[in-house]
N, CA, C, O and the ligand as a Tripos MOL2 file, in Angstrom:
@<TRIPOS>MOLECULE
protein
  265   263    67     0     0
PROTEIN
NO_CHARGES

@<TRIPOS>ATOM
      1 N         -22.5050   -2.2890  -24.5700 N.3       1 MET1
      2 CA        -21.6280   -1.2620  -24.4210 C.3       1 MET1
      3 C         -20.2680   -1.8310  -25.0520 C.2       1 MET1
      4 O         -19.8270   -2.9690  -24.8890 O.2       1 MET1
      5 N         -19.6550   -0.7150  -25.8690 N.am      2 PHE2
      6 CA        -18.5160   -1.3320  -26.4710 C.3       2 PHE2
      7 C         -17.3980   -0.2560  -26.1760 C.2       2 PHE2
      8 O         -17.5140    0.9460  -26.4120 O.2       2 PHE2
      9 N         -16.2690   -0.8950  -25.6080 N.am      3 SER3
     10 CA        -15.1390   -0.1430  -25.2130 C.3       3 SER3
     11 C         -13.9050   -0.4560  -25.6190 C.2       3 SER3
     12 O         -13.5500   -1.6050  -25.3550 O.2       3 SER3
     13 N         -13.1730    0.2080  -26.1670 N.am      4 THR4
     14 CA        -11.6940    0.0170  -26.6750 C.3       4 THR4
     15 C         -10.5620    0.7940  -25.8070 C.2       4 THR4
     16 O         -10.7430    1.9930  -25.5950 O.2       4 THR4
     17 N          -9.6070    0.2690  -25.3880 N.am      5 SER5
     18 CA         -8.7100    0.8000  -24.6500 C.3       5 SER5
     19 C          -7.7710    1.6460  -25.5270 C.2       5 SER5
     20 O          -7.3730    1.2830  -26.6340 O.2       5 SER5
     21 N          -7.4050    2.9820  -24.8390 N.am      6 LYS6
     22 CA         -6.7580    3.9330  -25.5890 C.3       6 LYS6
     23 C          -5.5310    4.4070  -24.7530 C.2       6 LYS6
     24 O          -5.4820    4.4700  -23.5250 O.2       6 LYS6
     25 N          -4.5810    4.7180  -25.6120 N.am      7 CYS7
     26 CA         -3.0390    5.1790  -24.9100 C.3       7 CYS7
     27 C          -3.3730    6.4380  -24.4070 C.2       7 CYS7
     28 O          -3.9470    7.3410  -25.0170 O.2       7 CYS7
     29 N          -2.8890    6.4360  -23.0020 N.am      8 PRO8
     30 CA         -3.1300    7.8160  -22.3470 C.3       8 PRO8
     31 C          -2.3460    8.9690  -22.8070 C.2       8 PRO8
     32 O          -2.5350   10.0940  -22.3430 O.2       8 PRO8
     33 N          -1.4380    8.7050  -23.7400 N.am      9 ASN9
     34 CA         -0.5680    9.7400  -24.3940 C.3       9 ASN9
     35 C          -0.9800   10.2570  -25.6350 C.2       9 ASN9
     36 O          -1.0270   11.4660  -25.8600 O.2       9 ASN9
     37 N          -1.2790    9.3920  -26.4450 N.am     10 CYS10
     38 CA         -1.6350    9.8190  -27.8270 C.3      10 CYS10
     39 C          -3.2030    9.6160  -28.2780 C.2      10 CYS10
     40 O          -3.7930   10.0160  -29.2810 O.2      10 CYS10
     41 N          -3.6070    8.9170  -27.2670 N.am     11 GLN11
     42 CA         -5.4070    8.5260  -27.4920 C.3      11 GLN11
     43 C          -5.6960    7.4980  -28.4860 C.2      11 GLN11
     44 O          -6.8580    7.1260  -28.6480 O.2      11 GLN11
     45 N          -4.4000    6.8400  -29.3990 N.am     12 LYS12
     46 CA         -4.8710    5.7950  -30.2540 C.3      12 LYS12
     47 C          -5.0140    4.5830  -29.6210 C.2      12 LYS12
     48 O          -4.6830    4.5110  -28.4370 O.2      12 LYS12
     49 N          -5.4990    3.4990  -30.2630 N.am     13 THR13
     50 CA         -5.8170    2.3080  -29.7350 C.3      13 THR13
     51 C          -4.6550    1.2090  -30.5830 C.2      13 THR13
     52 O          -4.0940    1.3020  -31.6750 O.2      13 THR13
     53 N          -4.6310    0.3360  -29.6740 N.am     14 GLY14
     54 CA         -3.4680   -0.9160  -30.3070 C.3      14 GLY14
     55 C          -2.4680   -0.8390  -29.4680 C.2      14 GLY14
     56 O          -1.8560    0.2190  -29.3200 O.2      14 GLY14
     57 N          -2.1340   -2.0650  -28.7350 N.am     15 PHE15
     58 CA         -1.1600   -2.0880  -27.9930 C.3      15 PHE15
     59 C          -0.2110   -3.4440  -28.2770 C.2      15 PHE15
     60 O          -0.6860   -4.4130  -28.8690 O.2      15 PHE15
     61 N           1.0680   -3.4210  -27.8350 N.am     16 GLU16
     62 CA          2.0360   -4.3900  -28.0900 C.3      16 GLU16
     63 C           2.5280   -4.9020  -26.8670 C.2      16 GLU16
     64 O           2.2570   -4.3880  -25.7810 O.2      16 GLU16
     65 N           3.3490   -6.0460  -27.0320 N.am     17 MET17
     66 CA          4.1030   -6.4710  -25.8090 C.3      17 MET17
     67 C           5.5350   -6.5590  -26.2040 C.2      17 MET17
     68 O           5.8950   -7.0490  -27.2740 O.2      17 MET17
     69 N           6.3930   -6.0370  -25.2470 N.am     18 ASN18
     70 CA          7.8040   -6.0000  -25.4010 C.3      18 ASN18
     71 C           8.5050   -6.3060  -24.0990 C.2      18 ASN18
     72 O           8.4950   -5.6230  -23.0750 O.2      18 ASN18
     73 N           9.2300   -7.6710  -24.3630 N.am     19 THR19
     74 CA         10.0890   -7.9960  -23.4110 C.3      19 THR19
     75 C          11.2950   -7.3290  -23.1910 C.2      19 THR19
     76 O          11.9240   -7.0120  -24.2010 O.2      19 THR19
     77 N          11.8430   -6.9940  -21.9050 N.am     20 GLU20
     78 CA         13.1070   -6.2110  -21.5880 C.3      20 GLU20
     79 C          13.3420   -6.5580  -20.2490 C.2      20 GLU20
     80 O          12.5610   -7.0970  -19.4650 O.2      20 GLU20
     81 N          14.8930   -6.0700  -20.0090 N.am     21 ILE21
     82 CA         15.3870   -6.4440  -18.6330 C.3      21 ILE21
     83 C          15.5010   -4.7200  -18.2080 C.2      21 ILE21
     84 O          15.8640   -3.8210  -18.9670 O.2      21 ILE21
     85 N          15.1670   -4.6120  -17.0770 N.am     22 ILE22
     86 CA         15.0580   -3.1710  -16.3020 C.3      22 ILE22
     87 C          16.4450   -3.0440  -15.8050 C.2      22 ILE22
     88 O          16.9240   -3.9380  -15.1080 O.2      22 ILE22
     89 N          17.0940   -2.0240  -16.1090 N.am     23 SER23
     90 CA         18.4890   -1.6470  -15.4210 C.3      23 SER23
     91 C          18.2290   -2.0490  -13.9120 C.2      23 SER23
     92 O          17.1520   -1.8900  -13.3360 O.2      23 SER23
     93 N          19.5090   -2.6570  -13.2940 N.am     24 GLY24
     94 CA         19.7810   -3.1560  -12.1100 C.3      24 GLY24
     95 C          18.8390   -4.2790  -11.6620 C.2      24 GLY24
     96 O          18.6680   -4.4510  -10.4550 O.2      24 GLY24
     97 N          18.2000   -5.0740  -12.5860 N.am     25 SER25
     98 CA         17.5280   -6.2630  -12.4320 C.3      25 SER25
     99 C          17.8140   -7.3890  -13.3300 C.2      25 SER25
    100 O          18.0950   -7.2160  -14.5160 O.2      25 SER25
    101 N          17.7520   -8.4050  -12.8380 N.am     26 ASP26
    102 CA         18.1950   -9.7670  -13.6670 C.3      26 ASP26
    103 C          17.0420  -10.5100  -14.3660 C.2      26 ASP26
    104 O          17.1750  -11.5290  -15.0430 O.2      26 ASP26
    105 N          15.8670   -9.8470  -14.1030 N.am     27 TYR27
    106 CA         14.7740  -10.4170  -14.5840 C.3      27 TYR27
    107 C          14.0030   -9.6270  -15.5310 C.2      27 TYR27
    108 O          13.7060   -8.4400  -15.3950 O.2      27 TYR27
    109 N          13.6870  -10.4380  -16.5620 N.am     28 LYS28
    110 CA         12.8730  -10.0050  -17.9900 C.3      28 LYS28
    111 C          11.4750   -9.5420  -17.2940 C.2      28 LYS28
    112 O          11.0290  -10.1590  -16.3260 O.2      28 LYS28
    113 N          10.9610   -8.6640  -17.7310 N.am     29 VAL29
    114 CA          9.5600   -8.0670  -17.8650 C.3      29 VAL29
    115 C           8.8150   -7.9170  -19.0470 C.2      29 VAL29
    116 O           9.4790   -7.5420  -20.0130 O.2      29 VAL29
    117 N           7.5000   -8.1260  -19.2510 N.am     30 ASN30
    118 CA          6.9290   -7.5420  -20.4210 C.3      30 ASN30
    119 C           6.2790   -6.4800  -20.3040 C.2      30 ASN30
    120 O           5.2930   -6.4580  -19.5660 O.2      30 ASN30
    121 N           6.6590   -5.4280  -20.9620 N.am     31 PHE31
    122 CA          5.6520   -4.1480  -21.1140 C.3      31 PHE31
    123 C           4.9140   -4.2210  -22.1360 C.2      31 PHE31
    124 O           5.2200   -4.5600  -23.2800 O.2      31 PHE31
    125 N           3.6620   -3.8120  -21.6050 N.am     32 VAL32
    126 CA          2.2790   -3.4570  -22.6490 C.3      32 VAL32
    127 C           2.5850   -2.1950  -22.9570 C.2      32 VAL32
    128 O           2.6690   -1.4280  -21.9980 O.2      32 VAL32
    129 N           2.7890   -1.7300  -24.1020 N.am     33 ARG33
    130 CA          2.9980   -0.3680  -24.5430 C.3      33 ARG33
    131 C           2.2530   -0.2100  -25.6880 C.2      33 ARG33
    132 O           1.8750   -1.1970  -26.3190 O.2      33 ARG33
    133 N           1.9300    1.2060  -26.1240 N.am     34 CYS34
    134 CA          1.1960    1.6270  -27.0720 C.3      34 CYS34
    135 C           2.0970    1.1840  -28.5750 C.2      34 CYS34
    136 O           3.3100    1.3910  -28.5490 O.2      34 CYS34
    137 N           1.6110    0.7100  -29.5860 N.am     35 ILE35
    138 CA          2.0520    0.4900  -30.8610 C.3      35 ILE35
    139 C           2.4870    1.9220  -31.3120 C.2      35 ILE35
    140 O           3.5500    1.9800  -31.9300 O.2      35 ILE35
    141 N           1.8350    3.0400  -31.0970 N.am     36 SER36
    142 CA          2.0690    4.1670  -32.1550 C.3      36 SER36
    143 C           3.2760    4.8920  -31.4530 C.2      36 SER36
    144 O           4.2980    5.2080  -32.0620 O.2      36 SER36
    145 N           3.0120    5.1800  -29.7990 N.am     37 CYS37
    146 CA          3.9980    6.0930  -29.3640 C.3      37 CYS37
    147 C           4.8470    5.3870  -28.3580 C.2      37 CYS37
    148 O           5.6120    6.0000  -27.6130 O.2      37 CYS37
    149 N           4.6990    4.0480  -28.3450 N.am     38 LYS38
    150 CA          5.5820    3.2740  -27.1410 C.3      38 LYS38
    151 C           5.4890    3.6220  -25.8420 C.2      38 LYS38
    152 O           6.3530    3.2250  -25.0600 O.2      38 LYS38
    153 N           4.3580    4.4690  -25.3770 N.am     39 THR39
    154 CA          4.1060    4.8030  -23.9690 C.3      39 THR39
    155 C           3.8550    3.5600  -23.2230 C.2      39 THR39
    156 O           3.0150    2.8320  -23.7510 O.2      39 THR39
    157 N           4.3680    3.1440  -22.1420 N.am     40 VAL40
    158 CA          4.0130    1.9870  -21.3080 C.3      40 VAL40
    159 C           2.9190    2.2580  -20.7180 C.2      40 VAL40
    160 O           2.7930    3.3720  -20.2100 O.2      40 VAL40
    161 N           1.8640    1.2980  -20.6440 N.am     41 VAL41
    162 CA          0.5240    1.3980  -20.2470 C.3      41 VAL41
    163 C           0.5960    0.0990  -19.0920 C.2      41 VAL41
    164 O          -0.3470    0.0340  -18.3030 O.2      41 VAL41
    165 N           1.4640   -0.7100  -19.0070 N.am     42 GLY42
    166 CA          1.2110   -1.9250  -18.0920 C.3      42 GLY42
    167 C           2.5100   -2.8430  -18.0590 C.2      42 GLY42
    168 O           3.4970   -2.7670  -18.7910 O.2      42 GLY42
    169 N           2.2790   -3.6390  -17.1270 N.am     43 LEU43
    170 CA          3.7380   -4.4100  -17.0030 C.3      43 LEU43
    171 C           3.2140   -5.7590  -16.3560 C.2      43 LEU43
    172 O           2.4540   -5.8540  -15.3930 O.2      43 LEU43
    173 N           3.7490   -6.7170  -17.0480 N.am     44 LEU44
    174 CA          3.3830   -8.1890  -16.8900 C.3      44 LEU44
    175 C           4.7330   -8.9470  -16.4090 C.2      44 LEU44
    176 O           5.8520   -8.5960  -16.7820 O.2      44 LEU44
    177 N           4.5030   -9.9560  -15.5920 N.am     45 ASP45
    178 CA          5.5250  -10.7580  -15.2800 C.3      45 ASP45
    179 C           5.8680  -11.6020  -16.5220 C.2      45 ASP45
    180 O           5.0540  -12.0940  -17.3030 O.2      45 ASP45
    181 N           7.2940  -11.6930  -16.5740 N.am     46 TYR46
    182 CA          7.7970  -12.4600  -17.8520 C.3      46 TYR46
    183 C           7.1030  -13.9640  -17.7940 C.2      46 TYR46
    184 O           6.5440  -14.4510  -18.7770 O.2      46 TYR46
    185 N           7.2060  -14.6120  -16.5590 N.am     47 PHE47
    186 CA          6.7120  -15.9370  -16.6950 C.3      47 PHE47
    187 C           5.0740  -15.6810  -16.1270 C.2      47 PHE47
    188 O           4.7190  -14.9450  -15.2060 O.2      47 PHE47
    189 N           4.2530  -16.5250  -16.9820 N.am     48 ASN48
    190 CA          2.9240  -16.4210  -16.6470 C.3      48 ASN48
    191 C           2.6590  -17.4150  -15.3790 C.2      48 ASN48
    192 O           2.6330  -18.6440  -15.4420 O.2      48 ASN48
    193 N           2.4670  -16.6070  -14.2010 N.am     49 ALA49
    194 CA          2.2050  -17.6620  -12.8490 C.3      49 ALA49
    195 C           1.0850  -18.3710  -12.8680 C.2      49 ALA49
    196 O           1.0490  -19.4160  -12.2190 O.2      49 ALA49
    197 N          -0.0540  -17.9370  -13.6210 N.am     50 GLY50
    198 CA         -1.1030  -18.8760  -13.5800 C.3      50 GLY50
    199 C          -1.0780  -19.8620  -14.6000 C.2      50 GLY50
    200 O          -1.7910  -20.8620  -14.5120 O.2      50 GLY50
    201 N          -0.3770  -19.6820  -15.4850 N.am     51 ASP51
    202 CA         -0.2720  -20.8470  -16.5780 C.3      51 ASP51
    203 C           0.8160  -21.9920  -15.7670 C.2      51 ASP51
    204 O           0.5860  -23.2010  -15.8030 O.2      51 ASP51
    205 N           1.9160  -21.4530  -15.1060 N.am     52 LEU52
    206 CA          2.7910  -22.3420  -14.3810 C.3      52 LEU52
    207 C           1.9640  -23.2530  -13.3800 C.2      52 LEU52
    208 O           2.1760  -24.4650  -13.3440 O.2      52 LEU52
    209 N           0.9870  -22.6280  -12.5420 N.am     53 ILE53
    210 CA          0.2920  -23.3650  -11.6410 C.3      53 ILE53
    211 C          -0.5270  -24.1780  -12.2230 C.2      53 ILE53
    212 O          -0.7590  -25.1780  -11.5440 O.2      53 ILE53
    213 N          -1.1620  -24.1190  -13.4260 N.am     54 LEU54
    214 CA         -2.1300  -25.1570  -13.9290 C.3      54 LEU54
    215 C          -1.1600  -26.2580  -14.6040 C.2      54 LEU54
    216 O          -1.6340  -27.3880  -14.7300 O.2      54 LEU54
    217 N           0.0310  -26.0460  -15.0060 N.am     55 LYS55
    218 CA          0.9990  -27.0730  -15.7360 C.3      55 LYS55
    219 C           1.4300  -27.8410  -14.2800 C.2      55 LYS55
    220 O           1.5220  -29.0680  -14.2860 O.2      55 LYS55
    221 N           1.6420  -27.2190  -13.2690 N.am     56 LEU56
    222 CA          2.2060  -27.9020  -11.9010 C.3      56 LEU56
    223 C           1.1430  -28.7710  -11.3610 C.2      56 LEU56
    224 O           1.4270  -29.8510  -10.8430 O.2      56 LEU56
    225 N          -0.3280  -28.2510  -11.4790 N.am     57 ALA57
    226 CA         -1.4610  -29.1490  -10.9390 C.3      57 ALA57
    227 C          -1.5210  -30.3040  -11.7360 C.2      57 ALA57
    228 O          -1.5380  -31.4220  -11.2210 O.2      57 ALA57
    229 N          -1.5570  -30.1150  -13.0370 N.am     58 LYS58
    230 CA         -1.7580  -31.0510  -14.0440 C.3      58 LYS58
    231 C          -0.6630  -32.2500  -13.7070 C.2      58 LYS58
    232 O          -0.9980  -33.4330  -13.6620 O.2      58 LYS58
    233 N           0.8310  -31.7370  -13.4530 N.am     59 LYS59
    234 CA          1.6850  -32.9410  -13.1750 C.3      59 LYS59
    235 C           1.3600  -33.6270  -12.0130 C.2      59 LYS59
    236 O           1.7520  -34.7910  -11.9170 O.2      59 LYS59
    237 N           0.6460  -33.0720  -11.0110 N.am     60 LEU60
    238 CA          0.4440  -33.4020   -9.7810 C.3      60 LEU60
    239 C          -0.9090  -34.3130   -9.8160 C.2      60 LEU60
    240 O          -1.2800  -35.0160   -8.8760 O.2      60 LEU60
    241 N          -1.5070  -34.1910  -10.9300 N.am     61 GLY61
    242 CA         -2.7540  -34.9160  -11.1050 C.3      61 GLY61
    243 C          -3.8690  -34.3370  -10.4940 C.2      61 GLY61
    244 O          -4.7120  -35.0830   -9.9960 O.2      61 GLY61
    245 N          -4.0150  -33.0520  -10.4510 N.am     62 LYS62
    246 CA         -4.9640  -32.4200   -9.7220 C.3      62 LYS62
    247 C          -5.6340  -31.5180  -10.7970 C.2      62 LYS62
    248 O          -4.9690  -31.0210  -11.7050 O.2      62 LYS62
    249 N          -6.9460  -31.3270  -10.6670 N.am     63 ASP63
    250 CA         -7.7430  -30.6950  -11.7750 C.3      63 ASP63
    251 C          -8.0670  -29.4340  -11.1780 C.2      63 ASP63
    252 O          -8.7450  -29.4920  -10.1520 O.2      63 ASP63
    253 N          -7.6760  -28.1380  -11.6670 N.am     64 LEU64
    254 CA         -7.9070  -27.0020  -10.9790 C.3      64 LEU64
    255 C          -9.1720  -26.1850  -11.8160 C.2      64 LEU64
    256 O          -9.5310  -25.0840  -11.3990 O.2      64 LEU64
    257 N          -9.7320  -26.7170  -12.8620 N.am     65 SER65
    258 CA        -10.6030  -26.1870  -13.8780 C.3      65 SER65
    259 C         -11.7630  -26.0100  -12.9260 C.2      65 SER65
    260 O         -11.9050  -26.7710  -11.9690 O.2      65 SER65
    261 N         -12.6160  -24.9890  -13.1830 N.am     66 TYR66
    262 CA        -13.6530  -24.5300  -12.5730 C.3      66 TYR66
    263 C         -14.8520  -24.0040  -13.4560 C.2      66 TYR66
    264 O         -15.8640  -23.5560  -12.9190 O.2      66 TYR66
    265 ZN          0.1920    6.2600  -27.9010 Zn       67 ZN67
@<TRIPOS>BOND
     1     1     2 1
     2     2     3 1
     3     3     4 2
     4     3     5 am
     5     5     6 1
     6     6     7 1
     7     7     8 2
     8     7     9 am
     9     9    10 1
    10    10    11 1
    11    11    12 2
    12    11    13 am
    13    13    14 1
    14    14    15 1
    15    15    16 2
    16    15    17 am
    17    17    18 1
    18    18    19 1
    19    19    20 2
    20    19    21 am
    21    21    22 1
    22    22    23 1
    23    23    24 2
    24    23    25 am
    25    25    26 1
    26    26    27 1
    27    27    28 2
    28    27    29 am
    29    29    30 1
    30    30    31 1
    31    31    32 2
    32    31    33 am
    33    33    34 1
    34    34    35 1
    35    35    36 2
    36    35    37 am
    37    37    38 1
    38    38    39 1
    39    39    40 2
    40    39    41 am
    41    41    42 1
    42    42    43 1
    43    43    44 2
    44    43    45 am
    45    45    46 1
    46    46    47 1
    47    47    48 2
    48    47    49 am
    49    49    50 1
    50    50    51 1
    51    51    52 2
    52    51    53 am
    53    53    54 1
    54    54    55 1
    55    55    56 2
    56    55    57 am
    57    57    58 1
    58    58    59 1
    59    59    60 2
    60    59    61 am
    61    61    62 1
    62    62    63 1
    63    63    64 2
    64    63    65 am
    65    65    66 1
    66    66    67 1
    67    67    68 2
    68    67    69 am
    69    69    70 1
    70    70    71 1
    71    71    72 2
    72    71    73 am
    73    73    74 1
    74    74    75 1
    75    75    76 2
    76    75    77 am
    77    77    78 1
    78    78    79 1
    79    79    80 2
    80    79    81 am
    81    81    82 1
    82    82    83 1
    83    83    84 2
    84    83    85 am
    85    85    86 1
    86    86    87 1
    87    87    88 2
    88    87    89 am
    89    89    90 1
    90    90    91 1
    91    91    92 2
    92    91    93 am
    93    93    94 1
    94    94    95 1
    95    95    96 2
    96    95    97 am
    97    97    98 1
    98    98    99 1
    99    99   100 2
   100    99   101 am
   101   101   102 1
   102   102   103 1
   103   103   104 2
   104   103   105 am
   105   105   106 1
   106   106   107 1
   107   107   108 2
   108   107   109 am
   109   109   110 1
   110   110   111 1
   111   111   112 2
   112   111   113 am
   113   113   114 1
   114   114   115 1
   115   115   116 2
   116   115   117 am
   117   117   118 1
   118   118   119 1
   119   119   120 2
   120   119   121 am
   121   121   122 1
   122   122   123 1
   123   123   124 2
   124   123   125 am
   125   125   126 1
   126   126   127 1
   127   127   128 2
   128   127   129 am
   129   129   130 1
   130   130   131 1
   131   131   132 2
   132   131   133 am
   133   133   134 1
   134   134   135 1
   135   135   136 2
   136   135   137 am
   137   137   138 1
   138   138   139 1
   139   139   140 2
   140   139   141 am
   141   141   142 1
   142   142   143 1
   143   143   144 2
   144   143   145 am
   145   145   146 1
   146   146   147 1
   147   147   148 2
   148   147   149 am
   149   149   150 1
   150   150   151 1
   151   151   152 2
   152   151   153 am
   153   153   154 1
   154   154   155 1
   155   155   156 2
   156   155   157 am
   157   157   158 1
   158   158   159 1
   159   159   160 2
   160   159   161 am
   161   161   162 1
   162   162   163 1
   163   163   164 2
   164   163   165 am
   165   165   166 1
   166   166   167 1
   167   167   168 2
   168   167   169 am
   169   169   170 1
   170   170   171 1
   171   171   172 2
   172   171   173 am
   173   173   174 1
   174   174   175 1
   175   175   176 2
   176   175   177 am
   177   177   178 1
   178   178   179 1
   179   179   180 2
   180   179   181 am
   181   181   182 1
   182   182   183 1
   183   183   184 2
   184   183   185 am
   185   185   186 1
   186   186   187 1
   187   187   188 2
   188   187   189 am
   189   189   190 1
   190   190   191 1
   191   191   192 2
   192   191   193 am
   193   193   194 1
   194   194   195 1
   195   195   196 2
   196   195   197 am
   197   197   198 1
   198   198   199 1
   199   199   200 2
   200   199   201 am
   201   201   202 1
   202   202   203 1
   203   203   204 2
   204   203   205 am
   205   205   206 1
   206   206   207 1
   207   207   208 2
   208   207   209 am
   209   209   210 1
   210   210   211 1
   211   211   212 2
   212   211   213 am
   213   213   214 1
   214   214   215 1
   215   215   216 2
   216   215   217 am
   217   217   218 1
   218   218   219 1
   219   219   220 2
   220   219   221 am
   221   221   222 1
   222   222   223 1
   223   223   224 2
   224   223   225 am
   225   225   226 1
   226   226   227 1
   227   227   228 2
   228   227   229 am
   229   229   230 1
   230   230   231 1
   231   231   232 2
   232   231   233 am
   233   233   234 1
   234   234   235 1
   235   235   236 2
   236   235   237 am
   237   237   238 1
   238   238   239 1
   239   239   240 2
   240   239   241 am
   241   241   242 1
   242   242   243 1
   243   243   244 2
   244   243   245 am
   245   245   246 1
   246   246   247 1
   247   247   248 2
   248   247   249 am
   249   249   250 1
   250   250   251 1
   251   251   252 2
   252   251   253 am
   253   253   254 1
   254   254   255 1
   255   255   256 2
   256   255   257 am
   257   257   258 1
   258   258   259 1
   259   259   260 2
   260   259   261 am
   261   261   262 1
   262   262   263 1
   263   263   264 2
@<TRIPOS>SUBSTRUCTURE
     1 MET1         2 RESIDUE 1 A MET
     2 PHE2         6 RESIDUE 1 A PHE
     3 SER3        10 RESIDUE 1 A SER
     4 THR4        14 RESIDUE 1 A THR
     5 SER5        18 RESIDUE 1 A SER
     6 LYS6        22 RESIDUE 1 A LYS
     7 CYS7        26 RESIDUE 1 A CYS
     8 PRO8        30 RESIDUE 1 A PRO
     9 ASN9        34 RESIDUE 1 A ASN
    10 CYS10       38 RESIDUE 1 A CYS
    11 GLN11       42 RESIDUE 1 A GLN
    12 LYS12       46 RESIDUE 1 A LYS
    13 THR13       50 RESIDUE 1 A THR
    14 GLY14       54 RESIDUE 1 A GLY
    15 PHE15       58 RESIDUE 1 A PHE
    16 GLU16       62 RESIDUE 1 A GLU
    17 MET17       66 RESIDUE 1 A MET
    18 ASN18       70 RESIDUE 1 A ASN
    19 THR19       74 RESIDUE 1 A THR
    20 GLU20       78 RESIDUE 1 A GLU
    21 ILE21       82 RESIDUE 1 A ILE
    22 ILE22       86 RESIDUE 1 A ILE
    23 SER23       90 RESIDUE 1 A SER
    24 GLY24       94 RESIDUE 1 A GLY
    25 SER25       98 RESIDUE 1 A SER
    26 ASP26      102 RESIDUE 1 A ASP
    27 TYR27      106 RESIDUE 1 A TYR
    28 LYS28      110 RESIDUE 1 A LYS
    29 VAL29      114 RESIDUE 1 A VAL
    30 ASN30      118 RESIDUE 1 A ASN
    31 PHE31      122 RESIDUE 1 A PHE
    32 VAL32      126 RESIDUE 1 A VAL
    33 ARG33      130 RESIDUE 1 A ARG
    34 CYS34      134 RESIDUE 1 A CYS
    35 ILE35      138 RESIDUE 1 A ILE
    36 SER36      142 RESIDUE 1 A SER
    37 CYS37      146 RESIDUE 1 A CYS
    38 LYS38      150 RESIDUE 1 A LYS
    39 THR39      154 RESIDUE 1 A THR
    40 VAL40      158 RESIDUE 1 A VAL
    41 VAL41      162 RESIDUE 1 A VAL
    42 GLY42      166 RESIDUE 1 A GLY
    43 LEU43      170 RESIDUE 1 A LEU
    44 LEU44      174 RESIDUE 1 A LEU
    45 ASP45      178 RESIDUE 1 A ASP
    46 TYR46      182 RESIDUE 1 A TYR
    47 PHE47      186 RESIDUE 1 A PHE
    48 ASN48      190 RESIDUE 1 A ASN
    49 ALA49      194 RESIDUE 1 A ALA
    50 GLY50      198 RESIDUE 1 A GLY
    51 ASP51      202 RESIDUE 1 A ASP
    52 LEU52      206 RESIDUE 1 A LEU
    53 ILE53      210 RESIDUE 1 A ILE
    54 LEU54      214 RESIDUE 1 A LEU
    55 LYS55      218 RESIDUE 1 A LYS
    56 LEU56      222 RESIDUE 1 A LEU
    57 ALA57      226 RESIDUE 1 A ALA
    58 LYS58      230 RESIDUE 1 A LYS
    59 LYS59      234 RESIDUE 1 A LYS
    60 LEU60      238 RESIDUE 1 A LEU
    61 GLY61      242 RESIDUE 1 A GLY
    62 LYS62      246 RESIDUE 1 A LYS
    63 ASP63      250 RESIDUE 1 A ASP
    64 LEU64      254 RESIDUE 1 A LEU
    65 SER65      258 RESIDUE 1 A SER
    66 TYR66      262 RESIDUE 1 A TYR
    67 ZN67       265 GROUP 0 **** ****
């Protein structure tokens, strides 16, 4: 089964990440938005927490691979 994500607004495919600071906040966030109409479909932390944890574990000499 093949499935491609579509924009809920314009029904087109293709998304991009755009880093912005939300008004009233000091933190950057990554918006996942439609390339065509810029409708926001998702939000990601600016810092990739999973990647930070893996780097920290590596520095501590721990292997978290599974
Ligand atoms: Zn769209």
